[in-house]
N, C-alpha and C positions, 0 to 999 in steps of 0.2 A: 871768679864763681858766676855760675848762673842763675839769676834770679827765679822764684816759684815763678807760675805764670801769673797767679794774681799781684804781683808786687812788681811786674815790669811795666811801669807806667813813668821811667824817667826819660822823656823825651831830650831834656837838654844836660847835659853834664852838671853833675849834682853834688854837692861836698854832702856827705852827712857824718855829724860827730854825733859818740854814743859818749857818754862820760859823767864823771865826776871829778872831786877836787883830788883824787889820786891819780886818775890816770882815763886818758879820752883815745878811743879809737877814732880815727878818722878814716872814713870812706870815700870812693868817687865812685857814684852809680851813672850809666849811660844806657838807654834803651834796656837791654836784658841782661847786663853784666853787672856787677860790682866788685871793686878790689880794692883791698885796705892799701891804704895808702902811708898811713903813719900809727904809730902808738905813741902820743904824749903822755910822760909821765912825771907827778910832780917829784921837785926836789925833796930829800929828806929835810924835816923840820930841822932847823938848827938849835940843839939841845943845849941848854947851860950847863956849866962844867957839874960834874958829876962829887964833887964835894957832898952835896947836900943828899944824895941818894942813900938808901936804906935799903937791904936785903927783906926780898919778900918771897915766900914759896921757895922755891929749889934754884935760890941763887939768882934769882929774877933782881933786877933794878928797878925801883921806882924811885922819881924825885918827888921831894914831897913840896918843893918850891917849884915848881914850871914856871918857867918865863917866856915858855913857846908863843908865839904870838899869830894864835891860828889866822885870825884877820889878815895879816898880812901876809901869811902863807898861802893864803886864798886869793887875794891880791894880785900878788908875782903870779900865782898859776894863770890865774884870769888873762894877766899880761901877756904871758906866756903863748899861750891858748891864741889870743888873739894875733897876734905877731905867726903863728905856725898858720891860721885860716887865710889870713891877708895873704901870705905868700903862698900858698896852694891857690887861691883863688887867681891870682896872677897867671902862677905855673901852668893851670891845668884850664886854661878859659873856661870858669865855672860859673853858672848862669844863675843857681839856686844853691842855698842851702837850706838843710833841714837838721833841728837838732834833738837831742832827747838827753835831757840832762835834768839834776834839781835847777828849781826855780832860781835859787839864790844864782848858780852859777852861770845860768843863763842871763840873770841880769847883771852880772861881773862881767861877762863876755860883754854884750851887747856896748855897755858902756866904754870899753877899751877898744870897741871896733867903730872903723870910721862910717858915715851914714851911708856910701856907695856899699859898703860889704853889709851892714845891716839888713840894707832895703833887699837884699838878696834872701833873707829869710822866707820860706815860702810854709813851712809847717815847724811847730814846736810843742814837743810832748816834755811839760815838766815834770819828769818823773826819773828815779834812778834806777835805769834799767840796764847800768853796765855789766852786770853779771849776770844777764839775759845773753840767750842766744840771738843771734843775728836774725834770724826770719822771724822768730818771736817778736823781737823789739821792733821790726820794719813793721810788720801787722798791729802794732797797737798804736805804729805813730801814724798809718794810714788809715787808721779809724778816726784820729782829728780830723777837724775839719780845716781846710786853708783859712785863712785871713782875708778879709777884704780889703783889698786896695783902693785907698782913695784916688 
């Protein structure tokens, strides 16, 4: 897809990750084009045995003693996203990475990535814009200043 003229500022191959803990869209932008490379979706959380479930409303089930470990699910998702990011950096000769995701996911992702991949981060917008259209998300991202590199 061709980028709108005001967003055609990707002189280097750039990976753009837009997501949350449920799904991340991964794009590659360069020059005036952007293309979706992958959609990474979180695995369904492991639900405990349904013996403790109760009927709610019209036959829906709710577990009153949920043992789902959201922290562990998020950790595993960040690991999966870090592996995918690293593979794409290598496969597509990526020179920059830009993130649009909640602060917790950005932090967990950075913890899982090697320093050389984290050093490719040029912009980060710590917001959940996963349901926002691509052009609007990129416009909001590019309103954020680039960090000063040491």
